[in-house]
C-alpha positions in Angstrom: 6.4 -4.6 46.9 3.3 -5.6 44.9 3.9 -8.2 42.2 3.5 -7.0 38.6 0.3 -8.3 37.1 0.8 -10.9 34.4 -2.0 -12.6 32.5 0.2 -15.7 31.8 0.6 -16.3 35.5 -3.1 -16.3 36.3 -4.5 -19.6 37.7 -6.1 -21.7 35.0 -5.0 -19.4 32.1 -2.7 -22.1 30.6 -5.4 -24.8 30.8 -8.0 -22.5 29.1 -5.5 -21.5 26.4 -4.6 -25.1 25.7 -8.3 -26.2 25.7 -9.1 -23.4 23.2 -6.3 -24.5 20.8 -7.4 -28.1 21.2 -11.0 -27.4 20.4 -10.0 -25.2 17.5 -7.4 -27.4 15.8 -8.7 -30.9 16.6 -11.6 -30.7 14.0 -9.2 -29.4 11.4 -6.7 -32.2 12.1 -9.6 -34.7 11.9 -10.7 -33.3 8.6 -7.2 -33.6 7.2 -6.8 -37.2 8.4 -10.1 -38.3 6.9 -9.2 -36.7 3.6 -6.9 -39.7 3.2 -9.6 -42.2 4.0 -10.0 -44.9 1.4 -13.7 -45.4 2.2 -16.7 -43.4 1.1 -18.0 -42.6 4.6 -16.7 -39.5 6.5 -16.6 -41.1 10.0 -15.5 -44.7 9.1 -11.8 -45.1 8.6 -11.1 -47.8 5.9 -7.4 -47.4 5.2 -5.0 -44.8 3.9 -5.4 -43.6 0.3 -4.9 -40.7 -2.1 -8.2 -41.7 -3.8 -10.1 -38.5 -3.1 -7.2 -36.2 -4.1 -7.1 -37.9 -7.4 -10.9 -37.7 -7.6 -11.1 -34.0 -7.2 -8.7 -33.4 -10.1 -10.7 -35.7 -12.3 -14.0 -33.9 -11.5 -14.8 -31.4 -14.2 -17.1 -29.4 -12.0 -14.4 -29.0 -9.3 -11.8 -28.0 -11.9 -14.1 -25.5 -13.5 -14.9 -23.9 -10.1 -11.3 -23.9 -9.1 -10.3 -22.1 -12.3 -13.0 -19.6 -11.8 -12.0 -18.9 -8.2 -8.3 -18.6 -9.2 -9.4 -16.1 -11.9 -11.5 -13.9 -9.7 -9.3 -13.9 -6.6 -6.1 -12.4 -8.0 -7.9 -9.8 -10.1 -10.0 -8.7 -7.2 -7.0 -8.7 -4.9 -5.0 -6.6 -7.4 -7.8 -4.0 -7.8 -8.4 -3.9 -4.1 -4.7 -3.5 -3.4 -4.2 -0.7 -5.9 -7.3 1.2 -4.5 -6.2 0.6 -0.9 -2.7 1.9 -1.6 -4.0 5.1 -3.1 -6.5 5.5 -0.1 -3.7 4.8 2.4 -1.4 7.4 0.8 -4.3 9.9 0.8 -4.9 9.4 4.5 -1.3 9.3 5.7 0.9 11.4 3.4 -1.0 14.6 3.9 -1.7 17.1 6.7 -4.8 16.3 8.8 -7.9 17.9 7.3 -11.7 17.9 8.0 -13.3 14.7 6.9 -10.2 12.5 7.0 -11.6 10.3 9.8 -14.9 10.1 7.9 -13.1 8.8 4.9 -11.2 6.3 7.0 -14.4 5.1 8.6 -16.1 4.7 5.1 -13.1 2.7 3.8 -13.4 0.3 6.8 -17.2 0.2 6.9 -17.4 -3.2 5.1 -15.6 -4.7 8.1 -18.3 -3.5 10.4 -21.4 -4.2 8.3 -22.6 -7.8 8.3 -21.5 -9.5 5.1 -25.0 -10.6 4.2 -26.1 -6.9 4.2 -23.3 -6.1 1.8 -24.3 -9.1 -0.3 -28.0 -8.0 -0.5 -27.0 -4.4 -1.4 -24.7 -5.6 -4.2 -27.4 -7.9 -5.4 -29.9 -5.1 -5.7 -27.5 -2.8 -7.6 -26.1 -5.5 -9.9 -29.6 -6.8 -10.7 -30.5 -3.4 -12.0 -27.3 -3.1 -14.0 -27.9 -6.6 -15.5 -31.4 -5.4 -16.7 -30.0 -2.3 -18.2 -26.9 -3.8 -19.9 -27.9 -7.5 -20.5 -24.4 -8.5 -19.3 -24.3 -11.3 -16.7 -20.6 -12.4 -16.7 -18.2 -12.9 -13.9 -17.4 -9.2 -14.0 -19.9 -8.7 -11.2 -18.2 -11.2 -9.0 -14.9 -9.5 -9.6 -16.4 -6.0 -8.8 -18.1 -7.3 -5.6 -15.0 -9.1 -4.4 -12.8 -6.1 -5.1 -15.1 -3.8 -3.2 -15.3 -6.1 -0.2 -11.5 -6.8 -0.1 -10.4 -3.1 -0.1 -10.5 -2.7 3.7 -8.6 -5.9 4.2 -5.8 -4.7 1.9 -6.0 -1.1 3.3 -5.2 -2.1 7.0 -1.7 -3.5 6.5 -0.8 -0.9 3.9 -1.8 2.0 6.1 -0.1 0.4 9.1 3.1 0.1 7.1 2.9 3.8 6.0 2.3 5.0 9.5 5.7 3.4 10.6 7.6 4.8 7.7 9.8 7.9 8.3 8.7 10.9 6.4 12.2 12.4 6.4 13.3 10.2 3.5 10.5 11.4 1.3 11.2 15.0 2.3 14.8 14.6 1.6 13.9 13.3 -1.9 11.8 16.4 -2.4 14.6 18.6 -1.2 16.8 17.0 -3.9 14.2 18.1 -6.6 12.6 14.7 -7.0 9.1 15.1 -8.4 6.2 13.5 -6.5 6.0 10.5 -8.8 9.8 10.0 -8.7 9.9 10.2 -4.9 7.1 7.7 -4.7 8.7 5.2 -7.2 12.3 5.5 -5.8 11.6 6.0 -2.0 8.0 5.4 -0.9 7.2 2.3 -3.0 10.3 0.2 -2.1 9.7 0.9 1.6 6.0 0.3 1.3 6.3 -2.9 -0.8 6.1 -5.4 2.2 2.8 -3.8 3.2 1.4 -3.9 -0.3 2.4 -7.6 -0.6 0.8 -8.4 2.7 -2.4 -6.5 1.7 -2.5 -8.3 -1.6 -2.2 -11.7 0.0 -4.8 -11.0 2.6 -7.3 -9.7 0.0 -6.5 -12.8 -2.1 -7.4 -15.2 0.7 -10.5 -13.3 1.6 -11.7 -13.3 -2.0 -10.8 -17.0 -2.5 -12.7 -18.1 0.6 -15.8 -15.9 0.2 -19.2 -17.6 0.2 -21.9 -15.2 1.2 -21.3 -12.4 -1.3 -20.5 -14.9 -4.1 -23.7 -16.9 -3.4 -25.8 -13.8 -3.8 -24.0 -12.3 -6.8 -23.2 -15.3 -9.0 -25.3 -16.2 -12.0 -26.1 -19.7 -13.2 -23.0 -21.7 -14.1 -20.7 -19.4 -12.1 -19.9 -21.6 -9.2 -16.7 -20.9 -7.3 -15.0 -23.5 -5.2 -16.5 -22.4 -1.9 -20.0 -22.2 -3.3 -19.5 -25.6 -5.0 -18.5 -27.1 -1.6 -21.6 -25.5 0.0 -23.8 -27.1 -2.6 -22.2 -30.5 -2.1 -22.7 -30.3 1.7 -26.5 -29.9 1.0 -26.5 -33.2 -0.8 -24.2 -36.2 -0.5 -21.1 -35.7 1.7 -18.0 -37.7 0.9 -14.3 -37.5 1.8 -13.9 -35.6 -1.5 -15.0 -32.5 0.5 -12.3 -33.2 3.0 -9.7 -33.4 0.2 -10.8 -30.0 -1.2 -10.7 -28.5 2.2 -7.2 -29.9 2.8 -6.0 -28.3 -0.4 -7.6 -25.0 0.6 -6.0 -25.3 4.1 -2.6 -25.9 2.6 -2.9 -22.9 0.3 -4.0 -20.7 3.1 -1.1 -21.8 5.3 1.4 -21.0 2.6 -0.2 -17.5 2.0 -0.4 -16.7 5.7 3.3 -17.7 6.1 4.2 -15.4 3.3 2.0 -12.7 4.8 3.9 -13.1 8.1 7.3 -12.8 6.7 6.3 -9.9 4.5 4.7 -8.1 7.4 7.7 -8.5 9.7 10.3 -7.4 7.2 12.3 -4.4 8.5 13.9 -1.7 6.5 
């Protein structure tokens, strides 16, 4: 009898996999290690110190950029998650109709279009709005991040809805529950892990975004990623490593929560 094909048993597969993980995580580990470097040079280890972690909290520009990032990201994630939830319900809790796949494609279009194209398009639109209204606050950043994060929130929410049994909602309707009551008492509790996963994914995407923010922001509206990009164009110190390490830690926590929220079973 012919042996069953298995990718894991192919010659050289283990070596290639280990090499890929090594090349991926070695630079990250090196960055984290040198965040604790006491010296001022990135590649010269001069002893262990928390100097740069203390420095970033005493840097007013970093604190201001961090506050702005942590203001934009949760608002954008919330708007994107609410919009994505309504879109997911509209494309799963209804009979198939003409144009449904077109709507699905339009929702996920930002994932296919290069981010710089989206950034340029938003820049053109928002520049006209700024001329008409005279407003140049962070509302544009929130709107841009919200629009870009919708497909990231939509995917886990829609995936969760597709695995949910419709019979429970039908049973609620048979018991004379109105649509809103059925949604609040039946659909929402079952959908909650997907909503939470979508929110956290949108939050991370918004928090880490550089390209769209760089095009949309006005003067004095630096976020933490754009601030780091500006520093990399000038003098590079282990302070950048410290900021990146904090970002990495936050991302690990959010991804861990995303994992547990996504695997939660009914």
